A tleap script that builds the chain and sets N, CA, C and O, in Angstrom:
source leaprc.protein.ff14SB
mol = sequence {
  NMET ILE GLU SER TYR LEU HIE LEU CYS GLN
  LEU PRO ASP ASP ASP PHE ALA GLU ARG LYS
  ILE PRO VAL SER LEU GLN PRO GLY LYS GLU
  TYR LYS ALA LEU VAL GLU GLN GLU THR ILE
  LEU GLY SER LYS VAL ASP PHE PRO HIE ARG
  ILE ASP ASP LEU LEU GLU LYS ARG PHE GLU
  VAL SER ASP ILE GLU LYS ARG LYS LYS CYS
  CYS GLY GLU ILE LEU GLU ILE SER SER VAL
  ASN SER MET GLU TYR VAL ILE ASP ASN ALA
  LEU GLN GLU VAL VAL ALA GLU HIE ILE LEU
  PRO THR ALA LYS TYR GLN LEU VAL CASP
}
set mol.1.N position { 1.043 -1.208 -0.051 }
set mol.1.CA position { -0.058 -0.063 -0.124 }
set mol.1.C position { 0.793 1.515 0.111 }
set mol.1.O position { 1.440 1.785 1.123 }
set mol.2.N position { 0.672 2.109 -0.655 }
set mol.2.CA position { 0.860 3.771 -0.540 }
set mol.2.C position { 0.993 4.346 0.012 }
set mol.2.O position { 1.669 5.361 -0.153 }
set mol.3.N position { 0.076 3.817 1.555 }
set mol.3.CA position { -0.335 4.111 2.670 }
set mol.3.C position { 1.799 3.716 3.291 }
set mol.3.O position { 2.579 4.528 2.794 }
set mol.4.N position { 2.316 2.873 4.007 }
set mol.4.CA position { 3.543 2.231 4.583 }
set mol.4.C position { 4.662 3.185 4.097 }
set mol.4.O position { 5.686 3.296 4.771 }
set mol.5.N position { 4.417 4.186 2.427 }
set mol.5.CA position { 5.427 5.727 2.373 }
set mol.5.C position { 5.200 6.242 3.399 }
set mol.5.O position { 6.081 6.230 4.259 }
set mol.6.N position { 4.227 6.727 3.599 }
set mol.6.CA position { 3.303 8.111 4.283 }
set mol.6.C position { 4.273 7.602 5.737 }
set mol.6.O position { 5.010 8.545 6.024 }
set mol.7.N position { 4.482 6.409 6.716 }
set mol.7.CA position { 4.246 5.800 7.748 }
set mol.7.C position { 4.956 5.779 8.565 }
set mol.7.O position { 5.146 4.740 9.196 }
set mol.8.N position { 5.736 7.165 8.902 }
set mol.8.CA position { 7.521 8.096 8.987 }
set mol.8.C position { 6.271 8.293 10.564 }
set mol.8.O position { 5.109 8.652 10.377 }
set mol.9.N position { 6.913 7.930 12.220 }
set mol.9.CA position { 6.695 8.934 13.009 }
set mol.9.C position { 7.680 9.702 13.865 }
set mol.9.O position { 7.669 9.953 15.070 }
set mol.10.N position { 8.629 10.037 12.791 }
set mol.10.CA position { 9.005 11.347 13.838 }
set mol.10.C position { 11.220 10.793 12.099 }
set mol.10.O position { 11.917 9.980 11.490 }
set mol.11.N position { 10.876 12.290 12.508 }
set mol.11.CA position { 12.074 12.919 11.268 }
set mol.11.C position { 13.419 13.013 11.812 }
set mol.11.O position { 13.897 14.138 11.658 }
set mol.12.N position { 14.214 12.142 12.428 }
set mol.12.CA position { 14.772 10.973 11.063 }
set mol.12.C position { 13.706 9.430 11.265 }
set mol.12.O position { 14.801 8.873 11.184 }
set mol.13.N position { 13.179 8.840 11.355 }
set mol.13.CA position { 12.590 7.330 11.597 }
set mol.13.C position { 13.318 5.857 11.891 }
set mol.13.O position { 12.742 4.821 11.559 }
set mol.14.N position { 14.317 5.842 12.386 }
set mol.14.CA position { 15.479 5.024 11.839 }
set mol.14.C position { 13.956 3.538 11.852 }
set mol.14.O position { 13.966 2.564 11.098 }
set mol.15.N position { 13.116 3.767 12.663 }
set mol.15.CA position { 12.909 2.493 12.706 }
set mol.15.C position { 11.557 1.639 11.235 }
set mol.15.O position { 10.844 0.645 11.093 }
set mol.16.N position { 12.106 3.357 10.235 }
set mol.16.CA position { 10.419 2.660 9.210 }
set mol.16.C position { 11.049 1.922 8.433 }
set mol.16.O position { 10.298 1.267 7.711 }
set mol.17.N position { 12.208 1.736 8.262 }
set mol.17.CA position { 12.761 -0.310 7.577 }
set mol.17.C position { 12.286 -1.354 7.702 }
set mol.17.O position { 11.703 -2.075 6.892 }
set mol.18.N position { 12.577 -1.507 8.986 }
set mol.18.CA position { 11.816 -2.684 9.693 }
set mol.18.C position { 10.702 -2.256 10.599 }
set mol.18.O position { 10.610 -2.827 11.686 }
set mol.19.N position { 10.045 -1.537 10.356 }
set mol.19.CA position { 8.327 -1.697 11.123 }
set mol.19.C position { 7.701 -3.184 10.354 }
set mol.19.O position { 7.511 -3.588 9.207 }
set mol.20.N position { 7.578 -3.536 11.340 }
set mol.20.CA position { 5.987 -4.177 10.796 }
set mol.20.C position { 4.769 -4.559 11.138 }
set mol.20.O position { 4.602 -4.923 12.302 }
set mol.21.N position { 3.689 -4.564 10.245 }
set mol.21.CA position { 2.930 -4.118 11.280 }
set mol.21.C position { 1.792 -6.400 10.605 }
set mol.21.O position { 1.634 -7.287 9.766 }
set mol.22.N position { 1.525 -5.905 11.793 }
set mol.22.CA position { 0.679 -7.713 11.941 }
set mol.22.C position { -0.042 -7.555 10.358 }
set mol.22.O position { -0.112 -6.586 9.601 }
set mol.23.N position { -0.706 -9.459 10.199 }
set mol.23.CA position { -1.250 -9.225 8.868 }
set mol.23.C position { -3.054 -9.408 9.850 }
set mol.23.O position { -3.232 -10.444 9.208 }
set mol.24.N position { -3.495 -9.373 10.148 }
set mol.24.CA position { -4.511 -9.180 11.779 }
set mol.24.C position { -5.137 -8.305 11.063 }
set mol.24.O position { -6.351 -8.463 10.932 }
set mol.25.N position { -4.335 -6.900 10.267 }
set mol.25.CA position { -4.940 -5.630 10.580 }
set mol.25.C position { -5.194 -5.235 9.401 }
set mol.25.O position { -4.519 -4.599 8.592 }
set mol.26.N position { -6.849 -5.919 9.339 }
set mol.26.CA position { -7.553 -6.543 8.418 }
set mol.26.C position { -8.271 -5.984 8.441 }
set mol.26.O position { -8.470 -5.747 9.633 }
set mol.27.N position { -9.545 -5.069 7.370 }
set mol.27.CA position { -8.995 -4.641 6.132 }
set mol.27.C position { -8.318 -3.512 6.175 }
set mol.27.O position { -8.409 -2.751 7.138 }
set mol.28.N position { -7.322 -3.196 4.812 }
set mol.28.CA position { -6.880 -2.181 4.248 }
set mol.28.C position { -7.078 -0.746 4.959 }
set mol.28.O position { -6.263 0.155 5.162 }
set mol.29.N position { -8.272 -0.840 5.225 }
set mol.29.CA position { -9.000 0.859 5.622 }
set mol.29.C position { -8.741 1.062 7.218 }
set mol.29.O position { -8.865 2.094 7.878 }
set mol.30.N position { -8.113 -0.990 7.873 }
set mol.30.CA position { -7.659 -0.335 8.792 }
set mol.30.C position { -6.047 0.718 9.157 }
set mol.30.O position { -5.738 1.780 9.699 }
set mol.31.N position { -5.436 -0.384 8.472 }
set mol.31.CA position { -4.460 0.034 8.087 }
set mol.31.C position { -4.044 1.930 7.193 }
set mol.31.O position { -3.070 2.646 6.957 }
set mol.32.N position { -4.831 1.927 7.097 }
set mol.32.CA position { -5.192 3.314 6.517 }
set mol.32.C position { -5.371 4.353 7.878 }
set mol.32.O position { -4.566 5.193 8.277 }
set mol.33.N position { -6.506 4.050 8.358 }
set mol.33.CA position { -6.269 4.446 9.456 }
set mol.33.C position { -5.271 4.909 10.782 }
set mol.33.O position { -5.336 5.965 11.410 }
set mol.34.N position { -4.456 3.913 10.962 }
set mol.34.CA position { -3.306 3.582 11.797 }
set mol.34.C position { -2.206 4.159 11.304 }
set mol.34.O position { -1.536 4.172 12.336 }
set mol.35.N position { -1.286 4.815 10.206 }
set mol.35.CA position { -0.744 5.322 9.563 }
set mol.35.C position { -1.522 6.788 9.663 }
set mol.35.O position { -0.905 7.817 9.942 }
set mol.36.N position { -3.003 6.759 9.393 }
set mol.36.CA position { -2.822 8.573 9.770 }
set mol.36.C position { -2.957 9.077 10.717 }
set mol.36.O position { -3.091 10.296 10.821 }
set mol.37.N position { -2.956 8.302 11.625 }
set mol.37.CA position { -2.957 8.582 13.147 }
set mol.37.C position { -1.566 8.834 13.982 }
set mol.37.O position { -1.287 9.321 15.077 }
set mol.38.N position { -0.734 8.164 12.736 }
set mol.38.CA position { 0.455 8.103 13.393 }
set mol.38.C position { 2.346 8.888 12.802 }
set mol.38.O position { 3.465 9.233 13.180 }
set mol.39.N position { 1.487 8.752 11.739 }
set mol.39.CA position { 2.140 9.738 10.860 }
set mol.39.C position { 2.611 11.012 11.782 }
set mol.39.O position { 2.032 11.596 12.699 }
set mol.40.N position { 4.250 11.262 11.000 }
set mol.40.CA position { 4.257 12.739 11.483 }
set mol.40.C position { 4.683 14.313 9.879 }
set mol.40.O position { 5.480 15.224 9.654 }
set mol.41.N position { 3.587 13.699 9.319 }
set mol.41.CA position { 3.663 13.820 8.136 }
set mol.41.C position { 2.387 14.918 7.627 }
set mol.41.O position { 2.289 15.871 6.853 }
set mol.42.N position { 1.717 14.342 8.334 }
set mol.42.CA position { 0.296 15.143 7.645 }
set mol.42.C position { 0.457 16.729 8.452 }
set mol.42.O position { 0.345 17.781 7.822 }
set mol.43.N position { 0.740 16.669 9.964 }
set mol.43.CA position { 0.629 18.162 10.274 }
set mol.43.C position { 2.084 19.029 9.565 }
set mol.43.O position { 2.191 20.241 9.379 }
set mol.44.N position { 3.301 17.725 9.208 }
set mol.44.CA position { 4.222 19.631 8.902 }
set mol.44.C position { 3.628 19.326 7.162 }
set mol.44.O position { 3.999 20.014 6.211 }
set mol.45.N position { 3.082 18.669 7.102 }
set mol.45.CA position { 3.109 19.081 5.007 }
set mol.45.C position { 1.641 20.211 5.292 }
set mol.45.O position { 1.658 21.344 4.811 }
set mol.46.N position { 0.402 19.689 6.149 }
set mol.46.CA position { -0.529 20.975 6.685 }
set mol.46.C position { 0.067 21.962 7.599 }
set mol.46.O position { -0.878 22.352 8.284 }
set mol.47.N position { 1.050 22.523 7.941 }
set mol.47.CA position { 1.467 23.391 8.918 }
set mol.47.C position { 1.290 25.145 7.865 }
set mol.47.O position { 0.557 26.068 8.222 }
set mol.48.N position { 2.081 25.152 6.732 }
set mol.48.CA position { 2.372 26.146 6.324 }
set mol.48.C position { 0.717 26.498 5.563 }
set mol.48.O position { 0.531 27.551 4.953 }
set mol.49.N position { -0.222 25.590 5.706 }
set mol.49.CA position { -1.970 26.086 4.999 }
set mol.49.C position { -2.411 26.437 6.126 }
set mol.49.O position { -2.865 27.580 6.082 }
set mol.50.N position { -2.503 25.785 7.475 }
set mol.50.CA position { -3.137 26.448 8.377 }
set mol.50.C position { -2.788 28.002 9.026 }
set mol.50.O position { -3.577 28.670 9.695 }
set mol.51.N position { -1.284 28.422 8.615 }
set mol.51.CA position { -0.612 29.166 8.878 }
set mol.51.C position { -1.235 30.589 8.054 }
set mol.51.O position { -1.756 31.602 8.520 }
set mol.52.N position { -1.010 30.286 6.987 }
set mol.52.CA position { -2.024 30.503 5.756 }
set mol.52.C position { -3.867 30.833 5.660 }
set mol.52.O position { -4.285 31.932 5.295 }
set mol.53.N position { -4.695 29.805 6.012 }
set mol.53.CA position { -5.778 29.669 7.007 }
set mol.53.C position { -5.857 31.177 8.295 }
set mol.53.O position { -6.597 32.157 8.214 }
set mol.54.N position { -5.191 30.977 8.999 }
set mol.54.CA position { -5.197 31.617 10.736 }
set mol.54.C position { -5.397 32.961 9.997 }
set mol.54.O position { -6.442 33.582 10.193 }
set mol.55.N position { -4.564 33.387 9.259 }
set mol.55.CA position { -4.027 35.174 9.031 }
set mol.55.C position { -5.389 35.442 7.520 }
set mol.55.O position { -5.850 36.514 7.127 }
set mol.56.N position { -5.547 34.696 7.251 }
set mol.56.CA position { -6.688 35.014 5.958 }
set mol.56.C position { -8.391 34.529 6.722 }
set mol.56.O position { -9.443 34.994 6.284 }
set mol.57.N position { -8.325 33.535 7.897 }
set mol.57.CA position { -9.414 33.595 7.492 }
set mol.57.C position { -9.818 34.611 9.301 }
set mol.57.O position { -10.691 35.456 9.501 }
set mol.58.N position { -8.736 34.022 10.318 }
set mol.58.CA position { -9.490 34.580 11.698 }
set mol.58.C position { -8.231 36.313 11.267 }
set mol.58.O position { -8.570 37.157 12.097 }
set mol.59.N position { -8.090 36.387 11.154 }
set mol.59.CA position { -6.605 37.516 10.645 }
set mol.59.C position { -7.156 38.835 9.926 }
set mol.59.O position { -7.170 40.008 10.298 }
set mol.60.N position { -7.642 38.158 8.662 }
set mol.60.CA position { -9.005 38.959 8.180 }
set mol.60.C position { -7.324 39.506 6.942 }
set mol.60.O position { -7.209 40.497 6.221 }
set mol.61.N position { -6.674 38.750 7.107 }
set mol.61.CA position { -5.368 39.314 5.781 }
set mol.61.C position { -5.770 38.846 4.860 }
set mol.61.O position { -5.809 37.616 4.815 }
set mol.62.N position { -6.375 39.860 3.412 }
set mol.62.CA position { -6.797 39.506 2.202 }
set mol.62.C position { -5.930 39.441 1.208 }
set mol.62.O position { -6.091 38.589 0.333 }
set mol.63.N position { -4.491 40.634 1.155 }
set mol.63.CA position { -4.209 39.844 0.892 }
set mol.63.C position { -3.004 39.775 0.378 }
set mol.63.O position { -2.039 40.458 0.721 }
set mol.64.N position { -3.049 38.576 -0.833 }
set mol.64.CA position { -2.166 36.834 -0.624 }
set mol.64.C position { -0.476 37.498 -0.699 }
set mol.64.O position { 0.333 36.736 -0.170 }
set mol.65.N position { 0.101 38.728 -1.250 }
set mol.65.CA position { 1.425 38.433 -1.091 }
set mol.65.C position { 2.135 39.294 0.071 }
set mol.65.O position { 3.309 39.647 -0.041 }
set mol.66.N position { 1.355 39.606 1.181 }
set mol.66.CA position { 1.472 39.523 2.418 }
set mol.66.C position { 1.364 38.454 3.696 }
set mol.66.O position { 2.009 38.481 4.744 }
set mol.67.N position { 0.302 37.465 3.255 }
set mol.67.CA position { 0.645 36.502 3.666 }
set mol.67.C position { 1.433 35.661 3.283 }
set mol.67.O position { 1.639 34.761 4.098 }
set mol.68.N position { 2.314 35.561 1.724 }
set mol.68.CA position { 3.023 34.585 1.430 }
set mol.68.C position { 4.229 34.861 2.530 }
set mol.68.O position { 4.616 34.086 3.405 }
set mol.69.N position { 4.806 36.457 2.170 }
set mol.69.CA position { 5.432 36.666 2.417 }
set mol.69.C position { 5.300 36.254 4.437 }
set mol.69.O position { 5.916 35.419 5.099 }
set mol.70.N position { 4.504 37.017 4.749 }
set mol.70.CA position { 4.682 36.365 6.587 }
set mol.70.C position { 4.379 35.000 6.521 }
set mol.70.O position { 3.762 34.846 7.575 }
set mol.71.N position { 4.406 34.088 6.057 }
set mol.71.CA position { 4.608 32.579 6.164 }
set mol.71.C position { 5.712 32.102 5.725 }
set mol.71.O position { 6.067 31.098 6.343 }
set mol.72.N position { 6.430 32.445 4.859 }
set mol.72.CA position { 7.863 32.925 4.585 }
set mol.72.C position { 9.284 32.953 5.914 }
set mol.72.O position { 10.342 32.402 6.215 }
set mol.73.N position { 8.319 34.036 6.339 }
set mol.73.CA position { 8.777 33.695 7.561 }
set mol.73.C position { 8.847 33.420 8.785 }
set mol.73.O position { 9.967 33.460 9.295 }
set mol.74.N position { 8.091 33.187 9.330 }
set mol.74.CA position { 7.679 31.788 10.133 }
set mol.74.C position { 7.985 30.525 10.112 }
set mol.74.O position { 8.362 29.708 10.952 }
set mol.75.N position { 7.635 30.505 8.428 }
set mol.75.CA position { 8.568 28.855 8.433 }
set mol.75.C position { 10.025 28.589 8.153 }
set mol.75.O position { 10.639 27.543 7.942 }
set mol.76.N position { 10.499 30.220 8.231 }
set mol.76.CA position { 11.436 30.339 8.159 }
set mol.76.C position { 12.748 30.152 9.474 }
set mol.76.O position { 13.967 30.313 9.405 }
set mol.77.N position { 11.765 29.709 10.732 }
set mol.77.CA position { 12.220 30.242 12.579 }
set mol.77.C position { 12.983 29.091 12.465 }
set mol.77.O position { 12.599 28.103 11.840 }
set mol.78.N position { 14.434 29.202 13.251 }
set mol.78.CA position { 15.355 27.641 13.274 }
set mol.78.C position { 15.624 27.950 14.817 }
set mol.78.O position { 16.440 27.296 15.466 }
set mol.79.N position { 15.052 28.749 15.224 }
set mol.79.CA position { 15.484 29.125 17.098 }
set mol.79.C position { 13.701 28.986 17.413 }
set mol.79.O position { 12.866 29.538 16.696 }
set mol.80.N position { 13.447 28.352 18.317 }
set mol.80.CA position { 12.363 28.758 19.699 }
set mol.80.C position { 12.951 29.609 20.377 }
set mol.80.O position { 12.333 30.158 21.289 }
set mol.81.N position { 14.089 29.889 20.153 }
set mol.81.CA position { 14.310 31.235 21.404 }
set mol.81.C position { 14.137 32.428 20.683 }
set mol.81.O position { 14.109 33.348 21.501 }
set mol.82.N position { 13.958 33.007 19.087 }
set mol.82.CA position { 13.272 33.058 18.641 }
set mol.82.C position { 12.045 34.277 17.976 }
set mol.82.O position { 11.840 35.451 17.670 }
set mol.83.N position { 11.401 32.672 18.076 }
set mol.83.CA position { 10.530 32.869 17.697 }
set mol.83.C position { 9.586 34.228 18.405 }
set mol.83.O position { 9.194 35.103 17.633 }
set mol.84.N position { 9.328 34.310 19.599 }
set mol.84.CA position { 8.242 35.677 19.367 }
set mol.84.C position { 8.299 36.849 18.503 }
set mol.84.O position { 7.463 37.353 17.752 }
set mol.85.N position { 9.262 37.093 18.742 }
set mol.85.CA position { 10.305 38.171 17.835 }
set mol.85.C position { 10.238 37.732 16.452 }
set mol.85.O position { 10.141 38.652 15.640 }
set mol.86.N position { 10.257 36.907 16.125 }
set mol.86.CA position { 10.164 36.975 14.688 }
set mol.86.C position { 9.168 37.145 14.287 }
set mol.86.O position { 8.856 37.988 13.447 }
set mol.87.N position { 8.250 36.109 14.996 }
set mol.87.CA position { 6.257 36.423 14.798 }
set mol.87.C position { 5.825 37.484 15.204 }
set mol.87.O position { 4.604 37.585 15.082 }
set mol.88.N position { 6.384 38.417 15.689 }
set mol.88.CA position { 6.033 40.225 15.621 }
set mol.88.C position { 5.918 40.349 14.974 }
set mol.88.O position { 4.910 40.528 14.291 }
set mol.89.N position { 7.515 40.307 14.716 }
set mol.89.CA position { 8.047 41.137 13.488 }
set mol.89.C position { 7.410 40.614 12.167 }
set mol.89.O position { 7.313 41.658 11.522 }
set mol.90.N position { 7.002 39.784 11.514 }
set mol.90.CA position { 6.541 39.487 10.680 }
set mol.90.C position { 5.048 39.106 10.372 }
set mol.90.O position { 4.632 38.311 9.529 }
set mol.91.N position { 4.326 39.898 11.296 }
set mol.91.CA position { 3.099 40.449 11.307 }
set mol.91.C position { 2.584 41.793 11.784 }
set mol.91.O position { 1.413 42.166 11.850 }
set mol.92.N position { 3.439 42.294 12.029 }
set mol.92.CA position { 3.655 44.135 11.732 }
set mol.92.C position { 2.783 44.544 10.758 }
set mol.92.O position { 1.785 45.206 11.041 }
set mol.93.N position { 3.169 44.085 9.186 }
set mol.93.CA position { 2.830 45.506 8.657 }
set mol.93.C position { 1.673 44.185 8.078 }
set mol.93.O position { 1.028 44.382 7.048 }
set mol.94.N position { 1.573 43.309 8.605 }
set mol.94.CA position { 0.102 42.308 8.014 }
set mol.94.C position { -1.391 42.682 8.862 }
set mol.94.O position { -2.338 43.122 8.210 }
set mol.95.N position { -1.483 42.516 10.033 }
set mol.95.CA position { -2.738 42.339 10.698 }
set mol.95.C position { -2.624 43.816 11.911 }
set mol.95.O position { -1.772 44.497 12.482 }
set mol.96.N position { -4.121 43.686 11.782 }
set mol.96.CA position { -4.478 45.163 12.692 }
set mol.96.C position { -3.250 45.723 14.082 }
set mol.96.O position { -2.700 44.941 14.857 }
set mol.97.N position { -3.190 46.230 14.078 }
set mol.97.CA position { -2.375 46.451 15.270 }
set mol.97.C position { -3.593 46.535 16.354 }
set mol.97.O position { -2.991 46.832 17.386 }
set mol.98.N position { -4.871 46.444 16.658 }
set mol.98.CA position { -5.164 45.105 18.070 }
set mol.98.C position { -5.638 44.120 18.378 }
set mol.98.O position { -6.249 43.718 19.368 }
set mol.99.N position { -5.087 43.406 16.746 }
set mol.99.CA position { -5.869 42.451 16.942 }
set mol.99.C position { -3.922 41.701 17.046 }
set mol.99.O position { -3.717 40.487 17.039 }
set mol.100.N position { -2.855 42.680 17.126 }
set mol.100.CA position { -1.702 41.889 16.410 }
set mol.100.C position { -0.752 40.951 17.381 }
set mol.100.O position { 0.054 40.081 17.051 }
set mol.101.N position { -1.273 41.620 19.223 }
set mol.101.CA position { -0.975 40.549 20.608 }
set mol.101.C position { -1.185 39.043 20.229 }
set mol.101.O position { -0.473 38.063 20.008 }
set mol.102.N position { -3.131 39.490 20.280 }
set mol.102.CA position { -3.442 37.809 19.855 }
set mol.102.C position { -2.897 36.776 17.867 }
set mol.102.O position { -2.779 35.859 17.054 }
set mol.103.N position { -2.842 37.705 18.237 }
set mol.103.CA position { -2.492 36.797 16.557 }
set mol.103.C position { -0.715 36.519 16.797 }
set mol.103.O position { -0.387 35.354 16.570 }
set mol.104.N position { 0.165 37.248 17.127 }
set mol.104.CA position { 1.386 36.367 17.415 }
set mol.104.C position { 1.022 35.310 18.528 }
set mol.104.O position { 0.781 34.215 18.019 }
set mol.105.N position { 0.930 35.323 19.694 }
set mol.105.CA position { 0.487 34.386 20.453 }
set mol.105.C position { -0.679 33.012 19.589 }
set mol.105.O position { -0.229 31.883 19.397 }
set mol.106.N position { -1.682 33.274 19.303 }
set mol.106.CA position { -2.121 32.172 18.452 }
set mol.106.C position { -0.738 31.490 17.676 }
set mol.106.O position { -0.562 30.307 17.969 }
set mol.107.N position { 0.348 32.140 16.644 }
set mol.107.CA position { 1.075 31.802 16.043 }
set mol.107.C position { 1.801 31.145 16.591 }
set mol.107.O position { 2.062 30.170 15.886 }
set mol.108.N position { 2.593 31.114 18.024 }
set mol.108.CA position { 3.625 30.704 18.789 }
set mol.108.C position { 3.061 29.297 19.370 }
set mol.108.O position { 3.641 28.213 19.307 }
set mol.109.N position { 1.643 29.601 20.018 }
set mol.109.CA position { 0.921 28.671 19.912 }
set mol.109.C position { 1.260 26.818 18.863 }
set mol.109.O position { 0.392 25.945 18.855 }
savepdb mol mol.pdb
quit
């Protein structure tokens, strides 16, 4: 099944090559459900879209270019220590000032 390629529980997943699934896990939809529950890929792939959706729908940022730039800056964060600072700076010209603290803390979370 193609789902076996998605069955990564962490990155890197040292156990991937040797992971065994019992034959008793039948029918195939049960294995698909297991992969969906255990894979780390879904959250990693979906994360950029969640940031964009939050900016657009919750904080009413309609300018696509501003959202793209802001998402890019947030996704480039490489240190937890700088996260609040980077997010605050990325949001400065994107969201209205009165909702800036709320937006910042929701994205940090």
